[in-house]
N, C-alpha and C positions, 0 to 999 in steps of 0.2 A: 423564374425568368419573366413571367408576365408582369410582376411588380416593377421590374426594371424597364420593361418595354413600354408599358402603358403611358407614363409621362412623356416619353419620347415620341409618341404618336401624335401629340398635340391635338387630341380630339378627333383625329382622322382615322377612319377604318377600324374603329374599336371592336367591331364584330369579329375581326380576325384574331383577337385574343382568344376567343372561344374556339375558333378553328385550330389555332396553334395548340391549345390544350387538348383538343380532340385527337391530334396526330401524335401527341407525346405519349410515351408508355404509361400504362395505367397501374404501374407498380412503383414503389419507392425505389429510387436509385441508391446505390451504396458506393462507397469509395472504391474506385477502380473501374466502375462502369464507364463505358465510352459512349459519347454522343457526337455524331458528326453532323455539322450543319454546313450546307453548301448553299450559297446565294449567287444567283445569276440573274441580274436585273430585278424583275418583279417576282421571281420564283425562289422559294425556299424549299430545300430538300432536307429532311431530317432522317438520319439513319441511326439505329441502335441495334444491339444484339437481339432485340425483340421485334424488329421490323423496320419498315420504311414508310414515310408519309411525306406529302408535299402540299403546298398551298401557294396561291398567287396574291401578291399585294405589294405594290411599289412602296407604299407608306410603311408597311410592316417590315419589309426587308431593309429599308433605310434606317428605321428605328432599331432593328436588331444590330445593324452595323455600328450605330452610335453607342449601343450598350457596351461593345467591346473596344471600339476604336474612336469614340467621341471624346469630348472634353473631360468627362468624368468616367473613365472606363471601370467596369466592375472587376477587372483583373489586370491591373497595370503591367505586371511582368509579361503578360501575353503579348502586348504591343511590341515590347523589345524582342521577344522570342520570334515573332513573325518577321520583324525587320531584319533580324539576324539571319533567319532562314532564307529571306529573299536575296541576301547577298550571295 
């Protein structure tokens, strides 16, 4: 995820990449593992079956949103799924 987020930060708040890595589980994830990301303004909340972590950074949360919903999303079907779910 950090590789996708870093260029979207445009050089701002790069230290938050380390903070994000620190709140992420310290084990390899396998298919079927769930990660829940909640973004509210400048706050990112990360939940997994292994715990919960949070951090604050407007630049980071905006970059994270562009990873999934920007011009070149990492998971294009997700955008359509979200739009369908909003209906």
